[in-house]
KETI-273252 format. One record per residue (C-alpha): residue in one letter; x, y, z. Coordinates in pm, whole numbers, padded with zeros to 5 digits, always signed. Layout:
residues N
AXYZ/...
//
This chain:
residues 278
M+01874-03984-08516/Y+01986-03742-08248/I+02259-03491-08162/V+02420-03441-07822/A+02641-03135-07767/D+02839-03031-07461/S+02952-02670-07481/G+03200-02498-07251/G+03358-02156-07259/T+03619-02251-07518/K+03494-02557-07710/T+03190-02766-07791/D+03199-03145-07826/W+02939-03278-08071/R+02804-03629-08127/L+02546-03739-08383/V+02398-04085-08337/T+02242-04231-08650/D+01940-04461-08659/D+02169-04762-08702/G+02382-04666-08401/Q+02680-04503-08572/V+02838-04218-08374/R+02984-03922-08561/T+03197-03664-08384/A+03288-03298-08430/C+03440-03017-08227/S+03385-02642-08249/Q+03430-02328-08047/G+03218-02281-07736/L+02864-02154-07790/N+02792-01949-07479/P+02518-01704-07586/M+02636-01464-07315/A+02972-01433-07492/L+02894-01471-07865/S+02674-01281-08106/P+02383-01463-08278/E+02577-01433-08605/K+02879-01615-08457/I+02656-01886-08312/N+02474-01935-08638/G+02801-01953-08829/T+02940-02218-08596/V+02627-02432-08604/G+02615-02388-08980/S+02963-02533-09016/V+02919-02824-08775/I+02581-02963-08883/P+02688-03039-09246/E+03001-03205-09107/L+02796-03431-08882/N+02506-03484-09122/P+02629-03444-09482/E+02330-03640-09612/G+02094-03378-09470/R+01875-03632-09296/T+01618-03521-09042/V+01759-03494-08689/D+01482-03607-08456/H+01623-03477-08127/I+01889-03228-08018/Y+02021-03230-07659/F+02237-02925-07600/Y+02425-02875-07273/G+02618-02558-07218/A+02740-02264-07019/G+02483-01985-07023/M+02181-02214-07077/V+02009-02072-06770/N+01662-02028-06921/E+01467-02034-07247/A+01551-01674-07332/A+01923-01733-07286/A+01911-02039-07511/A+01718-01857-07788/P+02020-01765-08009/V+02134-02128-08017/A+01778-02251-08074/D+01739-02010-08366/A+02056-02143-08525/F+01934-02502-08494/D+01598-02401-08640/M+01783-02286-08951/W+02015-02586-08989/C+01806-02865-08833/P+01442-02780-08899/F+01175-02999-08741/S+01406-03117-08463/D+01282-03161-08107/M+01527-02940-07910/H+01626-02951-07542/F+01868-02714-07366/Y+02037-02783-07033/T+02309-02635-06813/D+02667-02761-06810/M+02609-02858-06446/L+02331-03097-06547/A+02565-03236-06815/A+02820-03324-06548/A+02556-03471-06316/R+02394-03692-06578/A+02729-03806-06715/L+02846-03906-06367/F+02530-04048-06208/G+02262-04088-06474/N+01930-04064-06293/G+02087-04159-05961/S+02234-03953-05678/G+02570-03806-05585/I+02775-03496-05521/V+02897-03342-05846/A+03219-03144-05887/I+03321-02960-06202/M+03693-02883-06190/G+03842-02722-06497/T+03949-02364-06560/G+03681-02272-06307/S+03487-02487-06061/N+03131-02558-05957/S+02940-02823-05766/C+02593-02947-05682/L+02392-03202-05489/Y+02215-03437-05731/I+01932-03657-05599/D+01737-03906-05810/G+01819-03730-06135/E+01755-03375-06011/I+01987-03095-05900/V+01854-03001-05557/R+02127-02768-05429/N+02410-02563-05574/I+02668-02379-05366/R+02748-02078-05579/P+03097-02096-05734/G+03172-01723-05696/G+03388-01688-06008/Y+03758-01612-06027/V+03744-01318-05785/L+03517-01455-05510/G+03554-01829-05547/D+03634-02102-05803/E+03834-02292-05542/G+03960-02626-05668/S+04012-02504-06023/G+04308-02455-06252/M+04251-02082-06215/S+04266-02101-05836/L+04592-02296-05838/G+04751-02064-06094/K+04630-01762-05898/S+04802-01891-05582/L+05126-01942-05772/L+05116-01593-05923/A+05026-01436-05587/D+05334-01591-05428/F+05550-01479-05718/V+05443-01114-05703/K+05484-01110-05324/G+05829-01265-05343/M+05715-01574-05152/M+05808-01835-05411/P+06117-02040-05320/P+06422-01915-05514/H+06471-02237-05711/M+06108-02235-05825/E+06114-01863-05900/K+06414-01923-06125/E+06230-02202-06311/F+05915-01990-06338/V+06097-01689-06488/S+06295-01914-06722/E+05981-02084-06853/Y+05748-01786-06882/G+05966-01475-06891/L+05710-01280-06688/D+05766-01001-06441/Y+05530-00816-06207/A+05424-00557-06466/A+05342-00821-06726/I+05134-01022-06479/V+04935-00716-06370/Q+04872-00631-06734/K+04739-00979-06809/V+04526-01011-06497/Y+04373-00664-06473/R+04385-00508-06819/E+04339-00783-07076/P+04054-01024-07159/A+04023-01374-07011/P+04218-01333-06685/S+04079-01663-06555/A+04220-01857-06849/F+04553-01676-06809/M+04582-01774-06443/A+04471-02131-06514/S+04750-02166-06770/F+05001-02193-06483/A+04834-02493-06319/P+05035-02744-06530/F+05356-02580-06405/V+05254-02672-06051/M+05108-03015-06129/S+05424-03126-06309/R+05633-03052-05998/L+05437-03216-05717/D+05752-03387-05592/D+05859-03043-05469/P+05716-02971-05118/Y+05625-02613-05206/M+05431-02712-05518/K+05261-03000-05340/S+05150-02764-05065/L+05000-02522-05319/A+04803-02799-05490/E+04683-02952-05163/G+04572-02612-05034/C+04375-02546-05353/I+04192-02878-05329/E+04141-02859-04953/S+03968-02523-04994/F+03723-02662-05251/V+03643-02970-05045/K+03593-02764-04729/R+03405-02465-04873/S+03186-02651-05122/L+03175-03031-05135/S+03165-03104-04762/R+02882-02857-04707/Y+02623-03068-04887/G+02613-03285-04574/Q+02540-03608-04755/S+02712-03946-04741/L+02690-03987-05117/P+02959-04071-05372/V+03143-03776-05524/G+03203-03756-05897/V+03440-03520-06076/V+03426-03381-06429/G+03713-03181-06580/S+04073-03227-06682/F+04210-03041-06380/G+04001-03249-06140/C+04122-03571-06303/A+04484-03455-06266/C+04416-03399-05894/E+04257-03741-05830/D+04506-03854-05566/I+04494-03521-05381/L+04113-03520-05389/R+04088-03872-05249/K+04325-03781-04966/A+04144-03455-04885/G+03807-03628-04895/T+03894-03871-04616/S+03910-03583-04366/Y+03550-03492-04448/G+03402-03838-04494/L+03380-03795-04873/S+03443-04079-05117/F+03550-03982-05469/E+03427-04262-05691/K+03417-04141-06052/F+03637-03915-06263/L+03558-03798-06618/R+03768-03565-06828/Y+03474-03491-07058/P+03104-03576-07013/I+03005-03604-07380/D+03027-03980-07435/E+02842-04060-07113/L+02571-03815-07223/V+02535-04003-07551/K+02475-04321-07350/Y+02229-04139-07125/H+02014-04021-07415/G+02040-04355-07594/I+01869-04543-07313/
//
């Protein structure tokens, strides 16, 4: 019996696979040890494990993928929580980038793109991450993300560059002005999530030339500044809800750089279950 968990900044997808092949599911808040106290982590694990395993059977293996799993020390708070709730389990901790790579390509090769609130990418060869172009975060990078697209929209709004008909729709839908936007971006928590929240406004209006141009520019920047620089004629796979929404734009942008986008996954969890069940 084993558990696979895929943890992002906001939520964790859980799967428990029983000895007879049954798959049980659960969802909880994200378990990034850089953002949560050990007490919060322990409390979350302590609520999920009984939900997945009410019989209290021994869990043989735990495969935990998540943001912040950069080394053994970083993973320690999560490992301690599992020690309490799943004693005697064989535990493995991996990065969210490896989760995306394994879900997309197994032990094969490809170029991996994570495109959600933020973005990241890597070159994955024969089951190993061999190169990562640093994402840069919401200030210095994260091109090709929901944050990046929302940031472009907000930047045009505050500069008065948004077409009048779209500005009218924007104000009607969100009721924001310059002062409110500055407050949210510079003085409140989670500015990246705030900016990403405007990506659906753009994506639902791609028939408008202005909105289409914003989306294409966002994707073009990611393809040019990250994906094309791996210099490999390998298939490209995408993980993330924003990336899946941009499938057509990605395929079009990729042709200019000789990139072929071949696989799109909203969430990696079920492919990871298959990977560890081999």
